[in-house]
C-alpha positions as CSV (number, residue, x, y, z in Angstrom):
1,X,83.8,-0.7,14.2
2,X,84.2,-0.6,10.4
3,X,82.1,2.0,8.5
4,X,79.8,-0.5,6.8
5,X,79.2,-2.2,10.2
6,X,78.3,1.2,11.7
7,X,75.7,1.8,9.0
8,X,74.2,-1.7,9.3
9,X,74.0,-1.5,13.1
10,X,72.9,2.1,13.6
11,X,71.4,2.8,10.1
12,X,68.0,3.8,11.4
13,X,69.3,6.3,13.9
14,X,71.8,7.8,11.4
15,X,69.0,7.9,8.7
16,X,66.7,9.8,11.0
17,X,69.5,12.3,11.7
18,X,70.2,12.8,8.0
19,X,66.6,13.3,7.2
20,X,66.2,15.9,9.9
21,X,69.3,17.9,9.1
22,X,68.3,17.9,5.4
23,X,64.8,19.1,6.1
24,X,66.2,21.8,8.4
25,X,67.3,23.5,5.2
26,X,63.9,25.1,4.9
27,X,64.6,27.1,8.0
28,X,68.3,27.8,7.2
29,X,69.5,31.2,6.0
30,X,70.8,29.9,2.7
31,X,67.3,28.8,1.7
32,X,65.4,31.8,3.0
33,X,67.8,34.3,1.5
34,X,67.2,32.8,-2.0
35,X,63.8,34.5,-2.0
36,X,65.1,37.5,0.0
37,X,65.0,40.1,-2.8
38,X,61.4,39.0,-3.7
39,X,60.3,39.3,-0.1
40,X,62.0,42.7,0.2
41,X,60.2,44.0,-2.9
42,X,56.9,42.5,-1.9
43,X,57.0,44.3,1.5
44,X,58.9,47.4,0.5
45,X,61.9,46.7,2.8
46,X,65.6,47.8,2.5
47,X,68.5,45.5,3.0
48,X,69.0,46.9,6.5
49,X,65.3,46.7,7.5
50,X,64.8,43.2,6.2
51,X,68.0,42.2,7.9
52,X,66.9,43.6,11.2
53,X,63.5,41.8,11.0
54,X,65.3,38.6,10.2
55,X,67.7,39.1,13.0
56,X,64.9,39.8,15.5
57,X,63.1,36.6,14.4
58,X,66.3,34.6,14.7
59,X,67.2,36.1,18.1
60,X,63.8,35.2,19.5
61,X,64.0,31.7,18.2
62,X,67.5,31.3,19.6
63,X,66.4,32.4,23.1
64,X,63.4,30.1,23.0
65,X,65.7,27.2,22.0
66,X,67.4,27.4,25.4
67,X,64.3,25.8,26.8
68,X,62.9,23.9,23.8
69,X,66.3,22.3,23.0
70,X,66.6,20.8,26.5
71,X,63.2,19.1,26.1
72,X,64.9,16.6,23.8
73,X,66.5,14.9,26.9
74,X,63.0,14.1,28.3
75,X,60.9,13.0,25.3
76,X,61.3,10.6,22.4
77,X,63.2,12.2,19.5
78,X,60.6,11.0,17.0
79,X,57.9,13.1,18.8
80,X,60.3,16.0,19.1
81,X,61.1,15.8,15.4
82,X,57.4,15.5,14.4
83,X,56.6,18.7,16.3
84,X,59.6,20.4,14.6
85,X,58.6,19.4,11.1
86,X,54.9,20.2,11.6
87,X,55.8,23.7,12.8
88,X,58.3,24.1,9.9
89,X,55.6,23.2,7.3
90,X,53.1,25.6,9.0
91,X,55.7,28.4,9.0
92,X,56.6,27.9,5.3
93,X,52.9,28.1,4.4
94,X,52.4,31.1,6.7
95,X,55.2,33.0,4.9
96,X,53.5,32.5,1.6
97,X,50.3,33.9,3.0
98,X,51.7,36.7,5.1
99,X,49.6,39.8,4.5
100,X,51.8,42.3,6.4
101,X,55.2,42.7,8.0
102,X,54.0,41.4,11.4
103,X,53.0,38.0,9.9
104,X,56.2,38.0,7.9
105,X,58.2,38.4,11.1
106,X,56.2,35.6,12.8
107,X,56.7,33.3,9.8
108,X,60.4,33.9,9.8
109,X,60.5,33.2,13.5
110,X,58.8,29.9,13.0
111,X,61.1,28.9,10.2
112,X,64.1,29.7,12.3
113,X,62.7,28.0,15.5
114,X,61.4,24.8,13.9
115,X,63.9,24.5,11.1
116,X,67.3,25.9,12.0
117,X,66.7,25.3,15.7
118,X,64.7,22.2,16.5
119,X,65.1,20.1,13.3
120,X,68.8,20.5,13.2
121,X,69.1,20.0,16.9
122,X,67.2,16.7,16.7
123,X,69.2,15.6,13.7
124,X,72.5,16.0,15.4
125,X,71.3,14.7,18.8
126,X,70.1,11.5,17.2
127,X,73.7,10.3,16.8
128,X,75.6,12.5,19.4
129,X,74.6,10.1,22.2
130,X,76.4,7.1,20.6
131,X,79.6,5.9,22.3
132,X,83.0,7.4,21.7
133,X,84.8,5.7,18.9
134,X,81.8,5.7,16.6
135,X,80.1,9.0,17.5
136,X,82.2,11.1,15.2
137,X,81.5,9.1,12.0
138,X,77.8,8.6,12.9
139,X,77.3,12.3,13.5
140,X,79.3,13.1,10.3
141,X,76.9,11.0,8.2
142,X,73.8,12.4,9.9
143,X,75.2,15.9,9.4
144,X,75.5,15.3,5.7
145,X,71.9,16.4,5.5
146,X,73.1,20.0,5.8
147,X,75.3,20.1,2.8
148,X,72.9,17.8,0.9
149,X,70.3,20.5,1.2
150,X,72.8,23.2,0.3
151,X,73.8,21.2,-2.8
152,X,70.4,20.2,-4.0
153,X,67.9,22.9,-3.1
154,X,69.4,26.3,-4.4
155,X,69.2,25.4,-8.1
156,X,65.7,23.9,-7.6
157,X,64.5,26.9,-5.7
158,X,65.9,29.5,-8.1
159,X,64.2,27.6,-11.0
160,X,60.9,27.4,-9.1
161,X,60.9,31.1,-8.2
162,X,61.6,31.9,-11.9
163,X,58.7,29.7,-13.1
164,X,56.2,29.7,-10.3
165,X,57.1,32.8,-8.2
166,X,58.3,32.9,-4.6
167,X,54.9,32.5,-3.0
168,X,54.1,29.2,-4.8
169,X,57.7,28.0,-4.1
170,X,57.2,28.4,-0.4
171,X,53.8,26.5,-0.6
172,X,55.5,23.7,-2.4
173,X,58.2,23.6,0.3
174,X,55.4,23.3,3.0
175,X,53.8,20.4,1.1
176,X,57.2,18.6,0.7
177,X,57.9,18.8,4.4
178,X,54.5,17.3,5.2
179,X,55.0,14.5,2.7
180,X,58.4,13.7,4.2
181,X,56.9,13.6,7.7
182,X,54.2,11.2,6.7
183,X,56.7,9.0,4.9
184,X,58.9,9.0,8.0
185,X,56.1,7.8,10.3
186,X,55.1,5.1,7.7
187,X,58.7,3.8,7.6
188,X,58.9,3.9,11.4
189,X,55.8,1.8,11.8
190,X,57.0,-0.8,9.2
191,X,60.4,-1.2,10.8
192,X,59.4,-0.8,14.5
193,X,59.5,-4.5,15.4
194,X,62.6,-5.4,13.4
195,X,65.3,-3.8,15.5
196,X,63.8,-2.7,18.9
197,X,67.2,-2.4,20.7
198,X,68.0,0.7,18.6
199,X,64.9,2.5,20.1
200,X,67.0,3.2,23.2
201,X,69.3,5.4,21.2
202,X,66.4,7.8,20.3
203,X,64.5,7.6,23.5
204,X,64.8,10.3,26.2
205,X,68.1,9.7,28.0
206,X,67.0,11.1,31.3
207,X,63.2,11.7,31.4
208,X,63.0,12.5,35.1
209,X,66.1,14.6,35.6
210,X,66.3,18.3,34.8
211,X,70.0,18.2,34.3
212,X,72.6,20.9,35.1
213,X,71.4,24.4,35.7
214,X,72.0,26.9,32.8
215,X,73.9,29.2,35.1
216,X,76.2,26.3,36.1
217,X,77.0,25.5,32.5
218,X,77.6,29.2,31.8
219,X,80.0,29.5,34.7
220,X,82.1,26.5,33.5
221,X,85.2,28.0,31.9
222,X,85.5,25.1,29.4
223,X,82.1,26.1,28.0
224,X,83.1,29.8,27.9
225,X,86.3,28.9,26.1
226,X,84.2,27.3,23.4
227,X,81.8,30.2,22.9
228,X,84.0,32.4,20.7
229,X,84.5,29.7,18.1
230,X,80.9,28.4,18.4
231,X,79.5,31.8,17.6
232,X,82.1,32.7,15.0
233,X,81.0,30.2,12.3
234,X,77.2,30.8,12.4
235,X,77.4,34.5,12.8
236,X,79.8,35.0,9.9
237,X,78.4,32.4,7.5
238,X,74.8,33.7,8.2
239,X,76.0,37.1,7.2
240,X,77.6,35.8,4.0
241,X,74.6,33.7,3.0
242,X,71.9,36.2,4.0
243,X,73.6,38.8,1.8
244,X,74.8,36.4,-0.9
245,X,72.9,38.0,-3.7
246,X,74.1,41.4,-2.7
247,X,77.7,40.1,-2.5
248,X,77.2,38.5,-6.0
249,X,76.2,41.9,-7.3
250,X,79.2,43.6,-5.7
251,X,81.6,41.0,-7.1
252,X,79.8,40.7,-10.5
253,X,78.8,37.1,-10.1
254,X,75.8,35.9,-12.2
255,X,73.1,34.0,-10.3
256,X,74.0,30.8,-12.1
257,X,77.5,31.1,-10.9
258,X,76.3,31.8,-7.4
259,X,74.1,28.6,-7.4
260,X,76.9,26.4,-8.7
261,X,79.3,27.9,-6.2
262,X,76.9,27.0,-3.4
263,X,76.9,23.5,-4.8
264,X,80.7,23.4,-4.6
265,X,80.3,24.6,-1.0
266,X,78.0,21.7,-0.2
267,X,80.2,19.1,-2.0
268,X,83.3,20.3,0.0
269,X,81.2,20.1,3.2
270,X,80.3,16.5,2.5
271,X,83.9,15.5,1.9
272,X,85.2,17.3,5.0
273,X,82.4,16.1,7.2
274,X,83.2,12.5,6.5
275,X,86.9,13.1,7.0
276,X,86.3,15.0,10.2
277,X,84.1,12.2,11.7
278,X,87.0,9.7,11.2
279,X,89.5,12.2,12.7
280,X,87.3,12.8,15.7
281,X,87.0,9.1,16.4
282,X,90.8,8.8,16.1
283,X,92.2,11.9,17.7
284,X,89.4,13.5,19.6
285,X,87.3,16.6,19.0
286,X,89.1,18.9,21.3
287,X,92.3,18.7,19.3
288,X,90.5,19.5,16.1
289,X,88.6,22.4,17.6
290,X,91.7,24.6,17.2
291,X,91.7,24.5,13.4
292,X,88.2,23.9,12.0
293,X,87.6,27.6,11.3
294,X,90.7,28.0,9.2
295,X,88.8,27.7,5.9
296,X,86.3,30.4,6.9
297,X,89.2,32.6,7.9
298,X,91.0,32.3,4.6
299,X,87.6,32.8,2.8
300,X,87.1,36.1,4.7
301,X,90.6,37.3,3.6
302,X,89.9,36.3,0.0
303,X,86.6,38.1,-0.2
304,X,88.5,41.3,0.9
305,X,91.5,40.9,-1.3
306,X,90.3,39.5,-4.6
307,X,87.5,39.8,-7.1
308,X,86.2,38.3,-10.4
309,X,84.1,35.2,-11.2
310,X,86.8,32.8,-10.2
311,X,86.6,33.9,-6.6
312,X,83.0,32.6,-6.2
313,X,83.7,28.9,-6.2
314,X,87.0,29.4,-4.2
315,X,85.2,31.5,-1.6
316,X,82.3,29.1,-1.1
317,X,84.7,26.1,-1.2
318,X,86.8,27.5,1.6
319,X,83.6,28.1,3.7
320,X,82.7,24.5,3.0
321,X,85.9,23.4,4.7
322,X,84.7,24.9,8.0
323,X,81.0,24.0,7.3
324,X,81.7,20.3,7.0
325,X,83.6,20.2,10.3
326,X,81.4,22.5,12.4
327,X,78.4,20.3,13.3
328,X,80.6,17.2,13.9
329,X,83.2,18.9,16.0
330,X,80.9,21.0,18.2
331,X,78.6,18.1,19.2
332,X,81.7,15.9,19.8
333,X,83.6,18.4,21.8
334,X,80.6,19.0,24.1
335,X,80.2,15.2,24.5
336,X,83.9,14.8,25.4
337,X,83.9,17.6,27.9
338,X,80.5,17.1,29.5
339,X,79.4,13.6,28.8
340,X,76.2,12.5,27.0
341,X,73.7,12.1,29.8
342,X,72.4,15.7,29.6
343,X,74.0,16.4,26.2
344,X,70.7,17.6,24.8
345,X,70.3,20.4,27.3
346,X,74.0,21.5,27.1
347,X,74.0,21.4,23.3
348,X,70.7,23.3,23.3
349,X,72.3,26.1,25.3
350,X,75.2,26.1,22.9
351,X,72.9,26.1,19.9
352,X,70.9,28.9,21.4
353,X,74.0,31.0,21.8
354,X,75.0,30.2,18.2
355,X,71.5,31.2,16.9
356,X,71.6,34.4,18.9
357,X,75.0,35.1,17.3
358,X,73.7,34.4,13.8
359,X,70.8,36.8,14.6
360,X,73.1,39.7,15.1
361,X,75.0,39.7,11.8
362,X,72.3,40.0,9.0
363,X,70.9,43.2,10.4
364,X,74.3,44.6,11.5
365,X,76.0,43.8,8.2
366,X,72.9,45.2,6.3
367,X,73.3,48.4,8.2
368,X,77.0,48.6,7.4
369,X,76.2,48.1,3.7
370,X,73.6,50.8,3.9
371,X,76.2,53.1,5.6
372,X,78.7,52.5,2.8
373,X,81.1,50.2,4.6
374,X,82.9,48.0,2.1
375,X,82.8,44.3,1.8
376,X,86.5,44.1,2.1
377,X,86.6,45.9,5.4
378,X,83.9,43.5,6.8
379,X,85.8,40.4,5.5
380,X,89.0,41.4,7.2
381,X,87.2,42.1,10.5
382,X,85.7,38.7,10.4
383,X,89.1,37.1,9.8
384,X,90.7,38.9,12.7
385,X,88.0,37.7,15.0
386,X,88.3,34.1,13.9
387,X,92.0,34.0,14.5
388,X,91.5,35.3,18.1
389,X,88.7,32.8,18.8
390,X,90.7,29.8,17.6
391,X,93.5,30.8,19.9
392,X,91.3,30.6,23.0
393,X,90.5,26.9,22.3
394,X,94.1,25.9,23.1
395,X,93.3,26.4,26.7
396,X,90.7,23.5,26.6
397,X,91.7,20.2,28.4
398,X,92.0,17.2,26.1
399,X,90.2,14.1,27.6
400,X,92.0,11.9,25.0
401,X,95.5,13.0,26.4
402,X,95.1,10.7,29.4
403,X,94.0,7.6,27.4
């Protein structure tokens, strides 16, 4: 199927996926961390303390996603997405009103659960159930919402914080999410009768079946072989983005350069995502799973070995190489290895493990910074881990090899 035919036939499903991945930005680390220094100052927190609070909120949301993510196999994705976006808007508003550290933690938990967890899960799952041969490109287009948010929102948020303050900025974000949710339902009602056959792609795939047990999935060696690479990207990139302003201070990057470098990251992600989708449809996701973390590996070496303003766009551009491929490849690999019938539940478990991994690094790296451990040492440690994790994926069976 040609690309324009793909968009014409499955445009509604892909559009839903794009909207959800874009709106998940409000619960992603890159967005939350833009107001991180303001939040730390308002509540009197150190880098390590705020990192631990954020890590705890992320960990709890990740553990809950093990169950919440599997629900998507049993209910309509529209309903699932509506719950996610409503919770995300409420959490954004709650953060702006938080009177103490307890409410701050609960608000962060909500942002991570409903944004980074449920919204992104629904966005990817809206296209991941499509047949092999078009799944890669469809998921790649839906996943463009991630880099779109990363490209568009940082500059806007930094400007809003400077003009309105961080509290009003979060209230504005809550209002924007609500408006988007209302627009989505309005469009859904208008288009409902025009293409009813596509509704099957966003309905629950197995409403009366619980699917495989968690323990059975965790005992499957193929799943275990994927875990090191699955956790590598979110854990390391979360650490970099959560401490991006601290890294900018260490490297002497002005905030304007930081914002423009994140935009480069997003643009690279878009380009690579589209290329990756086509490559997945042609060669299969398992073959590509060996190499998609190469950009992040080189970026980690670069942050350890070099400095100066020129490093900023190079560093974030290299991360973008892995970012663009990650969401497409992970969803496609799981579909190739385990099928699509209970893909929501299996991807939810994978997503929960990734969220738990991302929960560990902000606090851990914050404590390392507080203890005087250098950024270079941390970067080299990350690179060594990524090389080892990529090596494990060569043991995976390739379903395309028998075709």
